N, C-alpha and C positions, 0 to 999 in steps of 0.2 A: 635783602638784596633788591637792587634797583633794576627793573626789567623794561625794555622797550620792545613792543611788538609791531612789526611793519606788516600791515595787511590784517584786518580784523573781521574776516569772514567767519564761517562756522568753526573751522579748526583753530584759527588764531584766538577766538574768544573762548573756545573750549579750554585751551591752555590758560588763558587769563583767569577765567572763573575758577578753575581748579586751584590755581596759585592762591587766589583770594580765599577760597573755601578752607584751605588748609593753613591759612595764615603764613604763607611762604613769602608774601609780598604785601605791602600796604598799598591802598589805593593811590596815595600821594606819591608812591614810588613806582607806579605802573604807568608807562607812557604808551598810549594807543595811537598809532599812526594809520589813518584811514583816508584815502584820497577821495572816495565817494562822498559827496556833500550830504546826500540823504542819509547814508549809513553813519556818517560822522555825527550828524545831528541826533540820530537815535542813540548812539553811544554816549553822547553828552547828557542826554536825558536820563540814561540809566545810571550815570555817575559811578562807573566802575573803574575809573582811572582818569588820568589827564589825557584829553583827546585833542589831537592836532591833525591837520590834513596834509602836511608836508614834512619831509625830513629836514631838520634844521640843527643848529649848533647845540641845542640842549641834549641831543642824543648822545653826545660825548660824555655825559655824566652818568650813563647807565652801564652796569657791569655786563649785562647780557642783552644781546640784540637778537630777537627771533624773526627770521624771515619767513613769513607766512603768505607770501603773494603767489599768484600764478606764475609758473616758470617763464612764460612769455613776457611777463612784466618785470623780470629781474634786471635785464639790461637797461630798461628805461629809468630805473632808479639808481643805477650804479654811480652816476656823477655826483648826486647829492650825498649818497651814503659814503662813498670813498673820500669825499671832502672832509667829513666830520668824524669818521671812525677813528678810534684811538688804538694803539698797539696792544694794550692790556685787555681790551674788551673781547669777550667770546661771542662769536656768531653761531647761533643755532639755526640751521636751515631745516624746515619741514617742507621744502619745495620738492615736488616729484621730478626725478630725472636729471637733476643738475649735480654733477660730482663735486667733491670738495676742491679738487684742483682748479676747476673753473671758477668757483667762488673765490678762492684764494687769489687767483690771477686777476680776476675782474676787479676785486676790491683792493688788491695789493695788501692782503691781510692774511696772517698765518693761523690764527686761533679759530678753527672752524669745527663744529660738530654737525654731523648730518643725521637726520632722523626721519623715519617713516612711520607716522601714527596711523590709526584708522578712526572712523567716525564714532564708534562707541566711546571714544575719549570724551565726547560731549556729555556722557553720563558718568564719567570717572571709571569706565569699564573697558578702556581701550588697551591695545597692546602695541608697543612701539619698538621697532628695531633701530638701533643707533650705533654710530661709530664716530671716531674723532681723528683729527690730524695729529701727528706726533708732537706738535708744539703745545697741545693742550695738556697741561700737567694733571696729575692725579687729583689734587684738591679741587681744581676747577671742574674736572670731569665728574667728580662725585656730586658737586653742587648741581650740575646740569642733570645728572641722573635722578637726583632727588626731586627735582622739579618735574621731570618727565613722569616719574612714578605717581605724581599727584593725579595724572589722567588715567591711571590704571596700572598696568605692568609694563616692564621693558626687558629687552634682551640686548646685551652689548655684542657687537660683531667686530672681530679683528679685521676681517676682509670686507672692504667697502663694496666690492662687487656683489656681495650677498644682500645688499640693500635692495637690489632689483628683485631678488627672490622674495624678500619681505613684502615689497610692493605688490607682487603678484598674489602671494598667499594670504597675508593678513590685511594689507592695505586695501586691496580690492575685495577681500574675502567677504565683508558684509553683503555686498551685492549678490554674491553667489547664494547666500542663505535667503536673501529676499526673493531671488529668482525661484528657488526651490519652494519656498512658502507660497509664492504667487501661484505656481502651477499645482500645488497640492490643494489650495483653496479652489482653483478652477475645477479640479477633479471632484471635490466635494459638491460644487454647484451642479455638476453633471449628474451626480447621484441623487439630487433632490434637495439639498440643503440650501437655505438662503445664504448670502455672502457673510452675514454677521455670524451665523452659527458655524459655517465652515471655517471662518477665520479663527474663531474661538477654539475649535477643536484642534486646528493645526498649530496655532501659536502656543497653546498650553502643552501640546505634545512635544514641540521643540524645546520648550523651557524645561519640562520634566526630563527629557532625554539628555539635555546638557548636564543636569545635576547627576544623573546616573553615570554618565561618562566620567564626571569629575570625582564621584564618590565610590563607585563600584570597583572592586579589585579584580576586574576582568578586562581582557583585551576587547577591542572593537569587534573582532570576529566572534568572540564568545557572547558579547551582548547581542549581536545580530542573531546568532543561533538560538539565544534564549527567547526570541520573539518568533522566529521562523521555524515552526514545527513542521516536520516532514509531511508533505502532501497538503499543507494548509494554505490559508489565504496569503500570508506574508511571502511564503515561498513562491506563489504564483506571481506576485508583484516583482520580486527580486529576479525571477527567471526572465520576465518580460524586460526589465531594466537591462539585463545582460544581453538579451537578444537584440535590443535596440542600441547597443554600444554606449549606454549611458556612462559607465565607468571611464571608458576610453575618451569619450567626448569631454567629460569633466576635467580629466587630467590634462588633455591636450589644450583645453581652454585656458587653464591656469599657466601652462607652459607658454602659450601665446601671449599672455599678459606679461610674463617675465621677458620674453623676447622684445615686446614693445617697450618695456621699461629700459632695456639695454639700448634700443634704438634712440630713445629720448635722451639717454645719457651722453650720446656722442656729440 
């Protein structure tokens, strides 16, 4: 498959490198379009594909065009892209907040897939929610899904409005975990550990807990109860979390992220 990626930042290159790693595209069939001169030179040195700085006629030769630019840069590139895009090409957007209808209208193009990945895609451990316009037929959609799965796992959503929920829950989700880890490490430092030791204790705890969630045949409530014995240390911490409205604050924060995603979609 011949693939063009417009915008080669962290997420664009996470997709590119996953495609190459799993031999889903050859370097000579991968077009990397990066407007930043410095970034463009770095990509040329890495020799991970054909690198150009502007959208030109050669993009018409590629089956899939991935839009990986910042949402605010989308309108700036519409003239060039709409000039060269071909009716049979599929556009895969991983831009936050821009609905398929706007992409279709702006580019005067029907075949659009919209996806929301997250940053663990850079390690091939991401989760991506995606949906497609009705004009994208099943064979084309399967090809796109196969490509997305190279970055981790994916879920198909019939209702495009749920992409905003994906944005809030898993798209922004890594930051919530980093936030929790950061403050657990801070608590460790207050108890006398240096940062390195506190960080090791917390990160390994998070890793082990993830594997228990994935492998234990127990609910999350049961897993919590297995650690929190009555009258013990864990129960004291959980009680304090409840008293400080941590559960409500966390849920409300994620709902606020969804609301912001909806606002950006308008």
